[in-house]
TORPA-4810 file (N, C-alpha, C, O; in nm, 3 decimals):
<nodes>
NODE_1_0.823_-2.519_-2.094_0.793_-2.493_-1.956_0.805_-2.619_-1.868_0.747_-2.723_-1.901_M
NODE_2_0.877_-2.610_-1.758_0.903_-2.710_-1.660_0.781_-2.759_-1.596_0.681_-2.688_-1.589_A
NODE_3_0.784_-2.878_-1.549_0.644_-2.937_-1.452_0.653_-2.843_-1.340_0.755_-2.775_-1.325_E
NODE_4_0.559_-2.834_-1.266_0.523_-2.770_-1.129_0.623_-2.810_-1.030_0.659_-2.927_-1.023_P
NODE_5_0.669_-2.722_-0.956_0.762_-2.767_-0.832_0.718_-2.694_-0.708_0.644_-2.595_-0.715_I
NODE_6_0.764_-2.743_-0.596_0.728_-2.670_-0.472_0.853_-2.586_-0.463_0.960_-2.634_-0.502_S
NODE_7_0.844_-2.444_-0.405_0.955_-2.360_-0.352_0.887_-2.302_-0.241_0.766_-2.303_-0.215_V
NODE_8_0.991_-2.247_-0.172_0.993_-2.172_-0.031_0.968_-2.026_-0.064_1.025_-1.972_-0.158_P
NODE_9_0.864_-1.949_0.030_0.850_-1.818_0.004_0.979_-1.753_0.080_1.002_-1.809_0.188_V
NODE_10_1.059_-1.657_0.048_1.149_-1.576_0.093_1.107_-1.488_0.193_1.139_-1.487_0.312_H
NODE_11_1.017_-1.399_0.119_0.969_-1.264_0.186_0.828_-1.212_0.111_0.786_-1.245_0.001_S
NODE_12_0.779_-1.134_0.194_0.675_-1.071_0.118_0.664_-0.905_0.177_0.661_-0.867_0.295_V
NODE_13_0.660_-0.836_0.070_0.645_-0.677_0.109_0.547_-0.624_0.048_0.523_-0.662_-0.067_R
NODE_14_0.469_-0.529_0.105_0.372_-0.456_0.044_0.418_-0.343_-0.028_0.477_-0.260_0.042_Q
NODE_15_0.403_-0.309_-0.183_0.459_-0.234_-0.246_0.347_-0.107_-0.272_0.386_0.002_-0.315_E
NODE_16_0.252_-0.126_-0.250_0.140_-0.013_-0.269_0.000_-0.071_-0.177_-0.004_-0.175_-0.112_S
NODE_17_-0.082_0.003_-0.188_-0.197_-0.042_-0.105_-0.261_-0.157_-0.144_-0.329_-0.226_-0.069_A
NODE_18_-0.236_-0.182_-0.284_-0.315_-0.308_-0.339_-0.195_-0.404_-0.404_-0.238_-0.514_-0.441_N
NODE_19_-0.092_-0.390_-0.419_0.009_-0.449_-0.462_0.121_-0.503_-0.361_0.182_-0.430_-0.283_T
NODE_20_0.142_-0.640_-0.372_0.236_-0.717_-0.301_0.350_-0.768_-0.404_0.324_-0.790_-0.522_F
NODE_21_0.505_-0.789_-0.334_0.602_-0.816_-0.407_0.641_-0.938_-0.317_0.673_-0.930_-0.199_V
NODE_22_0.634_-1.048_-0.391_0.662_-1.205_-0.318_0.811_-1.230_-0.371_0.839_-1.200_-0.487_L
NODE_23_0.883_-1.272_-0.305_1.006_-1.331_-0.318_1.031_-1.461_-0.310_0.999_-1.494_-0.195_R
NODE_24_1.077_-1.568_-0.377_1.084_-1.703_-0.375_1.230_-1.764_-0.390_1.304_-1.738_-0.485_F
NODE_25_1.264_-1.852_-0.279_1.407_-1.892_-0.299_1.396_-2.002_-0.419_1.366_-2.120_-0.404_D
NODE_26_1.424_-1.941_-0.530_1.417_-2.039_-0.676_1.518_-1.978_-0.751_1.509_-1.861_-0.788_W
NODE_27_1.611_-2.048_-0.775_1.740_-2.006_-0.882_1.690_-2.032_-1.007_1.754_-2.116_-1.070_P
NODE_28_1.569_-1.973_-1.076_1.517_-2.001_-1.215_1.616_-1.949_-1.307_1.682_-1.853_-1.266_L
NODE_29_1.641_-1.996_-1.431_1.725_-1.955_-1.518_1.601_-1.886_-1.616_1.519_-1.962_-1.668_D
NODE_30_1.592_-1.748_-1.636_1.504_-1.687_-1.707_1.543_-1.562_-1.766_1.632_-1.493_-1.717_H
NODE_31_1.479_-1.531_-1.873_1.523_-1.391_-1.953_1.425_-1.286_-1.910_1.305_-1.310_-1.896_R
NODE_32_1.481_-1.167_-1.888_1.407_-1.057_-1.874_1.285_-1.039_-1.940_1.293_-1.052_-2.062_P
NODE_33_1.158_-1.010_-1.887_1.028_-1.023_-1.939_0.932_-1.151_-1.941_0.815_-1.150_-1.981_G
NODE_34_0.995_-1.250_-1.893_0.937_-1.399_-1.872_0.848_-1.388_-1.757_0.857_-1.295_-1.676_Q
NODE_35_0.759_-1.488_-1.747_0.677_-1.514_-1.634_0.690_-1.651_-1.568_0.768_-1.741_-1.597_A
NODE_36_0.591_-1.646_-1.468_0.577_-1.777_-1.419_0.443_-1.795_-1.359_0.379_-1.701_-1.310_I
NODE_37_0.395_-1.937_-1.364_0.262_-1.958_-1.302_0.253_-2.001_-1.152_0.322_-2.091_-1.105_R
NODE_38_0.174_-1.937_-1.090_0.193_-1.961_-0.929_0.047_-1.998_-0.888_-0.060_-1.967_-0.941_L
NODE_39_0.076_-2.076_-0.776_-0.048_-2.135_-0.685_-0.028_-2.123_-0.544_0.053_-2.198_-0.490_Q
NODE_40_-0.099_-2.029_-0.471_-0.049_-2.010_-0.342_-0.146_-2.095_-0.246_-0.258_-2.126_-0.286_L
NODE_41_-0.108_-2.126_-0.137_-0.194_-2.199_-0.042_-0.303_-2.120_0.005_-0.290_-2.007_0.053_P
NODE_42_-0.429_-2.191_-0.011_-0.555_-2.109_0.031_-0.606_-2.038_-0.084_-0.708_-1.971_-0.064_G
NODE_43_-0.555_-2.039_-0.206_-0.619_-1.990_-0.336_-0.623_-2.079_-0.455_-0.527_-2.089_-0.531_D
NODE_44_-0.729_-2.142_-0.471_-0.751_-2.230_-0.562_-0.707_-2.223_-0.711_-0.694_-2.322_-0.783_S
NODE_45_-0.683_-2.071_-0.754_-0.639_-2.062_-0.889_-0.496_-2.057_-0.915_-0.417_-1.996_-0.842_K
NODE_46_-0.465_-2.114_-1.011_-0.338_-2.105_-1.083_-0.325_-1.970_-1.171_-0.393_-1.954_-1.273_K
NODE_47_-0.231_-1.876_-1.125_-0.209_-1.736_-1.186_-0.083_-1.721_-1.232_0.017_-1.771_-1.181_R
NODE_48_-0.086_-1.638_-1.349_0.031_-1.600_-1.429_0.085_-1.471_-1.378_0.005_-1.380_-1.356_F
NODE_49_0.197_-1.455_-1.359_0.284_-1.336_-1.319_0.412_-1.314_-1.381_0.504_-1.395_-1.383_F
NODE_50_0.414_-1.182_-1.439_0.543_-1.147_-1.482_0.666_-1.146_-1.370_0.631_-1.109_-1.258_S
NODE_51_0.769_-1.174_-1.383_0.897_-1.195_-1.322_0.954_-1.040_-1.302_0.986_-0.980_-1.404_I
NODE_52_0.966_-0.983_-1.187_1.004_-0.847_-1.149_1.148_-0.848_-1.147_1.212_-0.753_-1.194_A
NODE_53_1.201_-0.942_-1.098_1.360_-0.941_-1.059_1.429_-0.975_-1.216_1.376_-1.036_-1.308_S
NODE_54_1.539_-0.924_-1.212_1.657_-0.936_-1.306_1.720_-1.087_-1.278_1.737_-1.137_-1.167_S
NODE_55_1.750_-1.143_-1.399_1.839_-1.269_-1.369_1.971_-1.217_-1.305_2.027_-1.291_-1.225_P
NODE_56_2.024_-1.095_-1.336_2.142_-1.050_-1.275_2.155_-1.026_-1.136_2.264_-1.002_-1.084_T
NODE_57_2.039_-1.032_-1.067_2.029_-0.982_-0.927_2.081_-1.106_-0.834_2.150_-1.092_-0.733_E
NODE_58_2.038_-1.228_-0.886_2.077_-1.323_-0.808_2.000_-1.346_-0.661_2.056_-1.401_-0.566_K
NODE_59_1.878_-1.299_-0.658_1.809_-1.326_-0.546_1.678_-1.383_-0.541_1.584_-1.340_-0.474_I
NODE_60_1.679_-1.508_-0.633_1.562_-1.585_-0.640_1.452_-1.519_-0.755_1.493_-1.463_-0.857_G
NODE_61_1.360_-1.529_-0.735_1.245_-1.483_-0.809_1.156_-1.386_-0.737_1.108_-1.425_-0.631_V
NODE_62_1.123_-1.247_-0.785_1.031_-1.190_-0.732_0.917_-1.150_-0.842_0.943_-1.139_-0.962_E
NODE_63_0.791_-1.132_-0.788_0.674_-1.108_-0.858_0.570_-0.992_-0.793_0.538_-0.986_-0.674_V
NODE_64_0.527_-0.906_-0.893_0.445_-0.830_-0.825_0.285_-0.878_-0.832_0.242_-0.921_-0.938_A
NODE_65_0.218_-0.871_-0.738_0.068_-0.932_-0.757_-0.008_-0.824_-0.680_0.011_-0.787_-0.564_V
NODE_66_-0.108_-0.776_-0.779_-0.192_-0.682_-0.742_-0.323_-0.747_-0.714_-0.372_-0.824_-0.797_K
NODE_67_-0.388_-0.718_-0.595_-0.518_-0.782_-0.547_-0.624_-0.696_-0.553_-0.722_-0.744_-0.495_T
NODE_68_-0.645_-0.581_-0.602_-0.770_-0.518_-0.646_-0.910_-0.617_-0.679_-0.920_-0.681_-0.783_D
NODE_69_-1.009_-0.617_-0.578_-1.138_-0.692_-0.637_-1.106_-0.816_-0.587_-1.206_-0.885_-0.606_G
NODE_70_-0.997_-0.898_-0.520_-0.938_-1.018_-0.519_-0.932_-1.062_-0.353_-0.825_-1.095_-0.302_Q
NODE_71_-1.024_-1.058_-0.299_-1.003_-1.072_-0.150_-0.945_-1.219_-0.109_-0.874_-1.237_-0.010_P
NODE_72_-0.986_-1.323_-0.199_-0.940_-1.459_-0.145_-0.761_-1.439_-0.181_-0.677_-1.480_-0.101_A
NODE_73_-0.726_-1.379_-0.296_-0.591_-1.352_-0.309_-0.535_-1.307_-0.230_-0.438_-1.369_-0.188_L
NODE_74_-0.572_-1.169_-0.170_-0.515_-1.092_-0.076_-0.497_-1.152_0.041_-0.396_-1.138_0.109_R
NODE_75_-0.614_-1.238_0.075_-0.598_-1.301_0.222_-0.485_-1.406_0.198_-0.404_-1.429_0.289_N
NODE_76_-0.478_-1.470_0.078_-0.391_-1.584_0.077_-0.222_-1.535_0.095_-0.132_-1.603_0.144_A
NODE_77_-0.213_-1.399_0.040_-0.087_-1.341_0.062_-0.046_-1.303_0.193_0.068_-1.312_0.239_I
NODE_78_-0.144_-1.262_0.248_-0.126_-1.206_0.393_-0.098_-1.312_0.498_-0.055_-1.286_0.611_Q
NODE_79_-0.132_-1.455_0.443_-0.104_-1.563_0.536_0.002_-1.622_0.500_0.029_-1.734_0.543_Q
NODE_80_0.084_-1.552_0.409_0.224_-1.626_0.363_0.319_-1.587_0.478_0.308_-1.480_0.539_L
NODE_81_0.414_-1.683_0.503_0.525_-1.651_0.604_0.637_-1.720_0.537_0.626_-1.818_0.464_A
NODE_82_0.742_-1.661_0.568_0.882_-1.725_0.499_0.902_-1.858_0.560_0.898_-1.889_0.679_P
NODE_83_0.933_-1.958_0.413_0.942_-2.093_0.435_0.833_-2.151_0.375_0.845_-2.262_0.323_G
NODE_84_0.701_-2.075_0.374_0.589_-2.145_0.324_0.604_-2.190_0.180_0.653_-2.118_0.094_T
NODE_85_0.562_-2.308_0.158_0.588_-2.360_0.032_0.482_-2.339_-0.070_0.371_-2.384_-0.042_A
NODE_86_0.498_-2.280_-0.184_0.415_-2.245_-0.296_0.435_-2.320_-0.430_0.552_-2.345_-0.461_V
NODE_87_0.341_-2.358_-0.511_0.345_-2.449_-0.613_0.386_-2.330_-0.757_0.308_-2.239_-0.788_T
NODE_88_0.502_-2.349_-0.821_0.536_-2.261_-0.929_0.577_-2.338_-1.058_0.628_-2.448_-1.039_V
NODE_89_0.563_-2.298_-1.178_0.621_-2.353_-1.289_0.661_-2.226_-1.372_0.616_-2.113_-1.352_S
NODE_90_0.748_-2.260_-1.462_0.825_-2.181_-1.561_0.971_-2.179_-1.588_1.047_-2.258_-1.533_G
NODE_91_1.011_-2.087_-1.672_0.958_-1.943_-1.715_0.888_-1.974_-1.851_0.901_-2.070_-1.927_P
NODE_92_0.810_-1.865_-1.857_0.695_-1.899_-1.975_0.703_-1.740_-2.040_0.769_-1.647_-1.993_L
NODE_93_0.630_-1.737_-2.144_0.610_-1.600_-2.204_0.698_-1.558_-2.306_0.811_-1.606_-2.297_G
NODE_94_0.680_-1.488_-2.392_0.736_-1.455_-2.513_0.802_-1.298_-2.532_0.886_-1.262_-2.615_A
NODE_95_0.742_-1.225_-2.437_0.769_-1.079_-2.431_0.955_-1.074_-2.397_1.004_-1.117_-2.292_L
NODE_96_1.022_-1.023_-2.493_1.153_-1.017_-2.462_1.259_-0.861_-2.535_1.219_-0.787_-2.626_S
NODE_97_1.331_-0.854_-2.495_1.424_-0.745_-2.537_1.457_-0.783_-2.691_1.459_-0.899_-2.732_L
NODE_98_1.484_-0.671_-2.767_1.554_-0.707_-2.903_1.675_-0.766_-2.875_1.733_-0.762_-2.766_P
NODE_99_1.721_-0.832_-2.995_1.868_-0.891_-3.003_1.954_-0.795_-2.995_2.056_-0.821_-2.931_P
NODE_100_1.943_-0.682_-3.044_2.054_-0.549_-3.066_2.004_-0.479_-2.960_1.884_-0.457_-2.950_A
NODE_101_2.105_-0.431_-2.858_2.088_-0.346_-2.764_2.160_-0.233_-2.796_2.219_-0.189_-2.698_L
NODE_102_2.177_-0.168_-2.902_2.239_-0.059_-2.919_2.131_0.061_-2.973_2.170_0.177_-2.980_D
NODE_103_2.039_0.037_-2.997_1.916_0.144_-3.046_1.843_0.207_-2.937_1.884_0.192_-2.822_R
NODE_104_1.764_0.260_-2.954_1.689_0.352_-2.836_1.544_0.244_-2.820_1.494_0.186_-2.916_P
NODE_105_1.494_0.233_-2.680_1.391_0.162_-2.654_1.297_0.232_-2.579_1.335_0.318_-2.499_L
NODE_106_1.152_0.201_-2.598_1.062_0.276_-2.532_0.966_0.164_-2.471_0.919_0.074_-2.541_C
NODE_107_0.939_0.178_-2.331_0.863_0.070_-2.278_0.733_0.175_-2.218_0.747_0.281_-2.157_F
NODE_108_0.610_0.111_-2.255_0.486_0.147_-2.233_0.400_0.064_-2.151_0.366_-0.046_-2.193_I
NODE_109_0.354_0.115_-2.018_0.299_0.014_-1.929_0.185_0.074_-1.867_0.182_0.198_-1.867_A
NODE_110_0.066_-0.004_-1.800_-0.004_0.050_-1.721_-0.030_-0.026_-1.596_-0.046_-0.148_-1.592_A
NODE_111_-0.034_0.049_-1.499_-0.032_-0.055_-1.355_0.058_-0.141_-1.321_0.173_-0.096_-1.317_G
NODE_112_0.044_-0.246_-1.295_0.135_-0.368_-1.255_0.205_-0.430_-1.404_0.288_-0.520_-1.408_S
NODE_113_0.160_-0.370_-1.500_0.211_-0.424_-1.647_0.331_-0.344_-1.649_0.385_-0.339_-1.759_G
NODE_114_0.393_-0.273_-1.547_0.532_-0.239_-1.541_0.642_-0.331_-1.505_0.762_-0.321_-1.527_I
NODE_115_0.567_-0.435_-1.438_0.659_-0.557_-1.396_0.765_-0.615_-1.482_0.881_-0.607_-1.442_T
NODE_116_0.741_-0.674_-1.599_0.837_-0.714_-1.672_0.938_-0.609_-1.726_1.050_-0.649_-1.756_P
NODE_117_0.907_-0.486_-1.739_1.009_-0.383_-1.762_1.102_-0.311_-1.647_1.190_-0.227_-1.668_F
NODE_118_1.059_-0.367_-1.514_1.142_-0.347_-1.413_1.245_-0.452_-1.426_1.360_-0.418_-1.395_R
NODE_119_1.225_-0.582_-1.468_1.334_-0.679_-1.494_1.414_-0.644_-1.610_1.534_-0.668_-1.620_S
NODE_120_1.344_-0.586_-1.695_1.442_-0.556_-1.842_1.561_-0.426_-1.792_1.682_-0.430_-1.813_M
NODE_121_1.492_-0.328_-1.729_1.567_-0.215_-1.720_1.676_-0.241_-1.616_1.786_-0.187_-1.632_A
NODE_122_1.650_-0.324_-1.504_1.736_-0.366_-1.422_1.853_-0.457_-1.493_1.972_-0.440_-1.468_K
NODE_123_1.806_-0.553_-1.584_1.908_-0.618_-1.666_2.017_-0.530_-1.745_2.139_-0.548_-1.752_Y
NODE_124_1.942_-0.435_-1.798_2.024_-0.353_-1.900_2.123_-0.278_-1.825_2.240_-0.265_-1.860_L
NODE_125_2.073_-0.231_-1.722_2.176_-0.129_-1.613_2.297_-0.224_-1.569_2.415_-0.191_-1.583_I
NODE_126_2.249_-0.360_-1.509_2.357_-0.453_-1.471_2.458_-0.493_-1.577_2.578_-0.504_-1.550_D
NODE_127_2.412_-0.514_-1.691_2.504_-0.548_-1.798_2.574_-0.452_-1.860_2.658_-0.474_-1.948_Q
NODE_128_2.535_-0.320_-1.807_2.609_-0.194_-1.887_2.583_-0.207_-2.047_2.667_-0.185_-2.134_R
NODE_129_2.455_-0.244_-2.064_2.402_-0.243_-2.180_2.259_-0.156_-2.232_2.186_-0.174_-2.329_A
NODE_130_2.256_-0.059_-2.126_2.136_0.045_-2.139_2.137_0.143_-2.238_2.209_0.241_-2.219_L
NODE_131_2.066_0.136_-2.349_2.054_0.226_-2.454_1.970_0.347_-2.407_1.913_0.345_-2.298_P
NODE_132_1.965_0.444_-2.485_1.849_0.558_-2.461_1.729_0.460_-2.439_1.697_0.362_-2.507_E
NODE_133_1.669_0.513_-2.321_1.553_0.458_-2.275_1.427_0.522_-2.221_1.436_0.597_-2.124_T
NODE_134_1.316_0.499_-2.273_1.191_0.582_-2.209_1.102_0.488_-2.157_1.058_0.396_-2.227_W
NODE_135_1.073_0.504_-2.040_0.962_0.442_-1.958_0.835_0.520_-1.926_0.828_0.599_-1.832_I
NODE_136_0.735_0.492_-2.009_0.611_0.533_-1.981_0.528_0.469_-1.888_0.505_0.351_-1.917_F
NODE_137_0.480_0.507_-1.795_0.395_0.410_-1.697_0.298_0.526_-1.626_0.326_0.626_-1.559_H
NODE_138_0.150_0.458_-1.679_0.034_0.490_-1.647_-0.042_0.423_-1.543_-0.061_0.301_-1.548_S
NODE_139_-0.093_0.507_-1.434_-0.186_0.453_-1.331_-0.289_0.560_-1.276_-0.280_0.683_-1.285_A
NODE_140_-0.395_0.481_-1.212_-0.490_0.582_-1.169_-0.453_0.691_-1.058_-0.504_0.803_-1.057_K
NODE_141_-0.367_0.650_-0.975_-0.317_0.727_-0.870_-0.147_0.725_-0.856_-0.084_0.635_-0.911_T
NODE_142_-0.093_0.810_-0.793_0.049_0.800_-0.783_0.073_0.680_-0.690_0.189_0.638_-0.695_P
NODE_143_0.003_0.625_-0.618_0.036_0.515_-0.542_0.023_0.371_-0.612_0.070_0.265_-0.571_E
NODE_144_-0.059_0.395_-0.739_-0.073_0.266_-0.844_0.077_0.258_-0.906_0.115_0.153_-0.957_G
NODE_145_0.147_0.354_-0.902_0.288_0.348_-0.984_0.370_0.255_-0.942_0.479_0.304_-0.911_L
NODE_146_0.364_0.131_-0.927_0.444_0.022_-0.887_0.588_0.043_-0.923_0.625_0.087_-1.032_V
NODE_147_0.674_0.007_-0.818_0.826_0.046_-0.855_0.873_0.146_-0.896_0.979_0.149_-0.958_F
NODE_148_0.798_0.255_-0.866_0.815_0.424_-0.898_0.963_0.436_-0.850_1.061_0.470_-0.918_R
NODE_149_0.959_0.401_-0.714_1.110_0.445_-0.657_1.204_0.406_-0.698_1.304_0.478_-0.704_S
NODE_150_1.203_0.257_-0.746_1.327_0.200_-0.835_1.362_0.299_-0.951_1.475_0.345_-0.969_S
NODE_151_1.259_0.325_-1.023_1.262_0.402_-1.172_1.332_0.534_-1.150_1.417_0.588_-1.221_F
NODE_152_1.282_0.573_-1.042_1.316_0.731_-1.030_1.469_0.719_-0.981_1.555_0.788_-1.035_E
NODE_153_1.494_0.644_-0.895_1.628_0.634_-0.851_1.720_0.584_-0.955_1.827_0.645_-0.956_K
NODE_154_1.708_0.484_-1.048_1.776_0.435_-1.170_1.802_0.564_-1.258_1.910_0.580_-1.314_W
NODE_155_1.695_0.655_-1.267_1.687_0.748_-1.366_1.779_0.862_-1.320_1.827_0.938_-1.404_G
NODE_156_1.801_0.874_-1.206_1.889_0.986_-1.138_2.045_0.928_-1.158_2.137_1.010_-1.160_K
NODE_157_2.071_0.791_-1.173_2.195_0.721_-1.183_2.216_0.703_-1.312_2.335_0.691_-1.343_E
NODE_158_2.134_0.695_-1.403_2.159_0.673_-1.539_2.111_0.751_-1.634_1.990_0.749_-1.655_Q
NODE_159_2.202_0.841_-1.715_2.157_0.938_-1.782_2.074_0.903_-1.906_1.999_0.984_-1.961_S
NODE_160_2.094_0.764_-1.951_2.001_0.713_-2.065_1.878_0.672_-2.018_1.806_0.636_-2.110_E
NODE_161_1.813_0.662_-1.881_1.710_0.604_-1.865_1.585_0.733_-1.810_1.607_0.803_-1.711_L
NODE_162_1.475_0.742_-1.883_1.380_0.845_-1.883_1.281_0.780_-1.824_1.226_0.685_-1.880_H
NODE_163_1.242_0.827_-1.695_1.105_0.761_-1.669_0.974_0.842_-1.652_0.978_0.913_-1.551_Y
NODE_164_0.889_0.848_-1.704_0.784_0.907_-1.728_0.631_0.872_-1.671_0.538_0.840_-1.744_I
NODE_165_0.625_0.886_-1.524_0.477_0.859_-1.501_0.361_0.911_-1.500_0.373_1.006_-1.423_P
NODE_166_0.241_0.910_-1.542_0.137_0.963_-1.542_0.031_0.937_-1.461_0.029_0.824_-1.413_T
NODE_167_-0.054_1.006_-1.433_-0.174_0.961_-1.331_-0.292_1.035_-1.421_-0.304_1.149_-1.466_V
NODE_168_-0.395_0.889_-1.426_-0.510_0.944_-1.482_-0.631_0.950_-1.400_-0.739_0.932_-1.456_T
NODE_169_-0.627_0.971_-1.278_-0.725_0.967_-1.170_-0.688_1.074_-1.086_-0.650_1.181_-1.134_G
NODE_170_-0.696_1.052_-0.963_-0.675_1.149_-0.843_-0.550_1.141_-0.805_-0.485_1.037_-0.794_T
NODE_171_-0.507_1.275_-0.779_-0.399_1.315_-0.717_-0.410_1.446_-0.666_-0.497_1.526_-0.699_Y
NODE_172_-0.298_1.468_-0.568_-0.297_1.610_-0.486_-0.173_1.694_-0.567_-0.107_1.671_-0.668_N
NODE_173_-0.179_1.808_-0.462_-0.097_1.929_-0.544_0.045_1.902_-0.530_0.119_1.988_-0.577_E
NODE_174_0.106_1.793_-0.471_0.220_1.747_-0.466_0.308_1.660_-0.586_0.426_1.629_-0.603_S
NODE_175_0.169_1.640_-0.662_0.206_1.563_-0.787_0.269_1.671_-0.884_0.216_1.781_-0.900_W
NODE_176_0.393_1.629_-0.951_0.435_1.725_-1.060_0.488_1.683_-1.183_0.564_1.749_-1.253_Q
NODE_177_0.433_1.539_-1.214_0.445_1.492_-1.318_0.351_1.488_-1.419_0.273_1.583_-1.426_N
NODE_178_0.343_1.383_-1.511_0.225_1.397_-1.613_0.115_1.376_-1.567_0.117_1.320_-1.457_E
NODE_179_-0.004_1.403_-1.619_-0.129_1.343_-1.605_-0.213_1.317_-1.701_-0.173_1.367_-1.806_T
NODE_180_-0.324_1.253_-1.713_-0.409_1.173_-1.842_-0.324_1.074_-1.906_-0.211_1.040_-1.872_G
NODE_181_-0.394_1.032_-2.002_-0.368_0.917_-2.061_-0.254_0.934_-2.174_-0.240_1.034_-2.244_R
NODE_182_-0.165_0.803_-2.180_-0.046_0.850_-2.267_-0.100_0.871_-2.410_-0.187_0.799_-2.459_I
NODE_183_-0.049_0.962_-2.467_-0.101_1.039_-2.602_0.038_1.050_-2.693_0.153_1.023_-2.658_S
NODE_184_-0.003_1.094_-2.808_0.083_1.130_-2.893_0.185_1.223_-2.846_0.307_1.212_-2.843_E
NODE_185_0.099_1.328_-2.806_0.172_1.457_-2.775_0.266_1.450_-2.667_0.370_1.516_-2.669_A
NODE_186_0.225_1.347_-2.545_0.292_1.310_-2.427_0.424_1.237_-2.490_0.536_1.275_-2.457_M
NODE_187_0.407_1.150_-2.567_0.507_1.101_-2.619_0.622_1.172_-2.676_0.737_1.160_-2.635_M
NODE_188_0.577_1.261_-2.790_0.665_1.336_-2.858_0.723_1.452_-2.777_0.828_1.499_-2.821_R
NODE_189_0.673_1.508_-2.666_0.745_1.589_-2.566_0.867_1.538_-2.506_0.967_1.608_-2.493_K
NODE_190_0.856_1.387_-2.460_0.966_1.322_-2.377_1.081_1.234_-2.475_1.200_1.222_-2.446_H
NODE_191_1.013_1.174_-2.600_1.103_1.086_-2.675_1.154_1.193_-2.755_1.072_1.261_-2.816_V
NODE_192_1.287_1.222_-2.764_1.386_1.314_-2.857_1.432_1.258_-2.970_1.449_1.325_-3.073_Q
NODE_193_1.460_1.112_-2.959_1.503_1.058_-3.084_1.414_0.933_-3.122_1.331_0.887_-3.043_V
NODE_194_1.435_0.884_-3.242_1.342_0.774_-3.284_1.377_0.656_-3.203_1.492_0.613_-3.206_D
NODE_195_1.276_0.595_-3.124_1.302_0.456_-3.063_1.291_0.362_-3.160_1.208_0.377_-3.250_A
NODE_196_1.377_0.247_-3.157_1.368_0.142_-3.248_1.261_0.035_-3.224_1.203_-0.019_-3.319_Q
NODE_197_1.234_0.004_-3.091_1.156_-0.071_-3.066_1.065_-0.052_-2.940_1.119_-0.024_-2.833_C
NODE_198_0.936_-0.065_-2.949_0.840_-0.045_-2.851_0.790_-0.134_-2.772_0.713_-0.205_-2.836_F
NODE_199_0.799_-0.171_-2.636_0.745_-0.280_-2.583_0.611_-0.246_-2.482_0.619_-0.155_-2.400_L
NODE_200_0.510_-0.313_-2.493_0.382_-0.276_-2.449_0.340_-0.359_-2.341_0.352_-0.478_-2.368_L
NODE_201_0.295_-0.335_-2.228_0.216_-0.436_-2.116_0.110_-0.387_-2.037_0.135_-0.282_-1.977_C
NODE_202_-0.004_-0.438_-2.021_-0.109_-0.414_-1.946_-0.222_-0.464_-1.971_-0.215_-0.571_-2.032_G
NODE_203_-0.340_-0.423_-1.944_-0.471_-0.493_-1.985_-0.487_-0.469_-2.124_-0.445_-0.374_-2.190_A
NODE_204_-0.562_-0.577_-2.164_-0.583_-0.574_-2.313_-0.619_-0.463_-2.401_-0.569_-0.434_-2.510_P
NODE_205_-0.712_-0.406_-2.338_-0.746_-0.250_-2.391_-0.650_-0.165_-2.401_-0.633_-0.103_-2.506_A
NODE_206_-0.572_-0.149_-2.295_-0.456_-0.043_-2.289_-0.376_-0.099_-2.400_-0.368_-0.024_-2.497_F
NODE_207_-0.313_-0.215_-2.408_-0.215_-0.269_-2.510_-0.273_-0.224_-2.645_-0.204_-0.167_-2.729_V
NODE_208_-0.411_-0.256_-2.662_-0.461_-0.245_-2.812_-0.480_-0.071_-2.834_-0.476_-0.025_-2.948_A
NODE_209_-0.492_-0.016_-2.759_-0.505_0.140_-2.772_-0.360_0.191_-2.801_-0.339_0.263_-2.899_D
NODE_210_-0.258_0.153_-2.715_-0.128_0.181_-2.744_-0.063_0.149_-2.872_0.013_0.224_-2.933_M
NODE_211_-0.098_0.033_-2.907_-0.053_-0.032_-3.039_-0.124_0.056_-3.142_-0.051_0.103_-3.230_E
NODE_212_-0.249_0.086_-3.145_-0.314_0.193_-3.227_-0.240_0.319_-3.248_-0.208_0.367_-3.357_A
NODE_213_-0.218_0.367_-3.133_-0.145_0.511_-3.104_-0.005_0.507_-3.194_0.026_0.590_-3.279_L
NODE_214_0.068_0.396_-3.159_0.192_0.377_-3.232_0.190_0.388_-3.374_0.260_0.458_-3.446_L
NODE_215_0.082_0.294_-3.409_0.062_0.266_-3.558_0.028_0.393_-3.645_0.061_0.418_-3.761_L
NODE_216_-0.050_0.470_-3.552_-0.109_0.627_-3.617_-0.006_0.700_-3.632_-0.006_0.790_-3.716_S
NODE_217_0.124_0.672_-3.537_0.244_0.751_-3.557_0.352_0.722_-3.657_0.461_0.778_-3.670_M
NODE_218_0.300_0.623_-3.724_0.368_0.569_-3.842_0.506_0.488_-3.801_0.611_0.485_-3.865_D
NODE_219_0.468_0.409_-3.650_0.571_0.316_-3.608_0.544_0.177_-3.669_0.432_0.132_-3.647_I
NODE_220_0.629_0.102_-3.744_0.614_-0.010_-3.785_0.576_-0.115_-3.704_0.620_-0.129_-3.590_E
NODE_221_0.496_-0.190_-3.757_0.461_-0.329_-3.655_0.562_-0.394_-3.612_0.571_-0.429_-3.494_P
NODE_222_0.653_-0.420_-3.702_0.763_-0.505_-3.662_0.853_-0.442_-3.539_0.938_-0.511_-3.482_T
NODE_223_0.825_-0.295_-3.502_0.898_-0.225_-3.399_0.826_-0.250_-3.260_0.874_-0.218_-3.151_Q
NODE_224_0.707_-0.311_-3.278_0.632_-0.322_-3.168_0.607_-0.465_-3.103_0.558_-0.558_-3.167_I
NODE_225_0.647_-0.476_-2.959_0.649_-0.590_-2.885_0.522_-0.579_-2.772_0.508_-0.475_-2.708_R
NODE_226_0.445_-0.676_-2.757_0.325_-0.662_-2.639_0.317_-0.761_-2.569_0.359_-0.870_-2.608_R
NODE_227_0.264_-0.742_-2.454_0.228_-0.844_-2.360_0.097_-0.795_-2.292_0.094_-0.677_-2.255_E
NODE_228_-0.007_-0.870_-2.272_-0.129_-0.838_-2.212_-0.170_-0.948_-2.119_-0.148_-1.066_-2.146_Q
NODE_229_-0.236_-0.903_-1.999_-0.283_-0.991_-1.911_-0.442_-0.975_-1.859_-0.489_-1.055_-1.778_W
</nodes>
């Protein structure tokens, strides 16, 4: 990992009620799935965030920042203006796509854990290397499904991409997708061929539960890649 440097903020947009997407003018050479360490003005903590943007997009670096229960972080983000300098370092992290991209993939994420999979999916699409791919995304409410609109758009454009969002908490009658925790029944309902690599990302308890689920389904440990925060 490189030494910390100062880079300017390009833009800040609110992705959901509690999630912001920050873009930095930073031509970082990174692999899909990697992360950066970030410190914002007014926030004393150095925090780690997965990179949401694909290296194929040439837009600098984007990260999704969830601010639930973190008023200091939310305030620091709301104070950011284009051109503001922030301290960053990276890339870092070992979560990555398998070297062979000719076999089916399955991404499983909770909340903002979807972030590295946004990078990976866009990379595969741009490289015309997208195999049959399933993306299971769990959140408490539909509003918590970060990057949902992007995945739904790509799913309509790419017949190989299957986005399966599920809500474990409150929703209204307009919600027509899955509900409840990701389960064996839900996975077998949607995954119609044997996926060869399963990538997991989310809070430690979620990742542990999903890994245990896959192992109970006779998925080999070598087929599972994981990242937790």
